[in-house]
N, C-alpha and C positions, 0 to 999 in steps of 0.2 A: 720856495715849499712852507706851505701855513700851519700854526703851530695849533695841534688839536688838544694839548694840556688847558684843562680848566674851562672849554667852551660848553654851551648848555647840552651839547650830547654827551658829553664825557661826563660832568658834572651828573647829569642826568640818570646815566647809569650807576654810577656810584651811588646815588640816593637810593634808585631802586634798589640796587643791593641792599643796603641797609633796611629798608621798609618790607622786603620780600624777608628778610631773617627775623625782624619785628613782629611779623604777622601774627594773629589778625590785628593786632594791636597798630595805635596811630600815634605818631610823633609830629610836635609840635616845632617849629622851625629854628627855634634856636638849639633845641638839642640834635637835631638834624646835622646842624652850623660844627657842632661839638663831635657829634660820632663821623662825620666827616672827615674831621682833620684826625680824630682817635684812628679811624681806620689807615691813612696815608702813612700816619706816625704812630704805629702802633707800638714799636720800640719804645717809646717817649713816656709810655701809660705799663710799662712792665709785662707788652705781649711780644706776638711775636715779629720778626725781622718789620722792618717798617719796609713799604713800596716806593715811598719818595725816599730820595737821600737826607742826608741828616743835615744839610747847610744849615752855615750859621746862624741865618735871618728865618727859618722856617716858622717862628711865630709871629712874624710878620704877614703871613697870608691871612690872617684874619679879619685884617682891614678889608680883604675886598671877597673872603668867602661867604657872608651871607649875601652878598649881591648874586655870587656864582649858583649857590645854592636854589637860589628864588627862580634866577632864569632855567635851570636845570629841572626844577620841579615844574614850569608852566610845561616846559618842551614834553613830560611825562605826562601830565594833566591833559594835554592836547591829542596825545597820543592815546587817552585811556588807559595809561600804566598805571597812573596814581589818581586815586579820590581824595577830593578834599572836605574837610567837614568843618563846623564849629565845634570845640571841645570846650574843656575846661581851662585851659590855656591859650585859649584865642584858635586860628584854625591851626587842625589837625589834617594831617596826612595820612595814608595807609596802600599797602599795594593792592593795586587790582586783581581779579581773580586771574587775569590772562600773565601779570607781571610776571610770574616762573617761568612760564614755557618761554616769553620774549627772552631772558635771560638765559634758559638754556639753549635757544638759540644760538649763542657766542660759543665758538669751537677754539678761541683764543687762549693762552693761558693767562693774560692779565685779566680778564674776566673772573675766571676762577680763581687768583690771588685776592681778586676784589670780596668774592663772594667766601674766602674763609676769613679775611679781614674783620668784614663785615659781620659775619657772625661770632667773629670774636668780642669786638667792638659793644654789640648789642647784650650780648651774654656776660659780660667782665664787666664793661661799665654804664650801661640801661638801665635803671629801674629793678636792677638785682643786687644792687651797693646801696651799702650804710653811707658811705661818703657821696654826694653829689656831682656827677658829674663835672657841673662848673668849679669845684674845689677840686676836681683832680687837675683838670687845665689849669686853673690858677696855680698848683705845686709845680706843675711840668713849668710854667713859665717863667716862677720864681727860680727854679732850678737854672733853667737856662740864663736867666740872667745875672744871677749869679755867678755861674759858669765864664760867662764872657762879660766881666765887669761892668755891665748896665742897671746902673740906676733906677731908670724908670724912663719909661717910653713912653706913656698914656696908653696904655694896652687896659681894656675895661673887661673884665667875664662875670 
């Protein structure tokens, strides 16, 4: 049996949920990586119940998340569900006109839960907060490191 977790199609759908909720705005790769993490681990940010379990080493996901998001974005771009443009922060991504209809085609509860968490993450963590998302992530990491008695793991935000 193959693992579908964090494959380009799965990450692509997650990122597409974020971009549909942020539409018509565009988001750079850096912020998409943080929003993807926050969407899956929303309870760490004071949000709704997390979709992924609160396993001890979840902060370590950041080592691979950027590559996973890139691969998912590429698949969504190739499928004409995401558009890429040059912006103030480098390349930025936005949902295409057909992206929401594509997501509406999913009948399972998981995509519905992803969309709810994406809506929460965009509303509470991106663009509307006085505390930048990177600082919020740093706070989550520091709380995790303190709780698990970790001095430093070389994680940079």
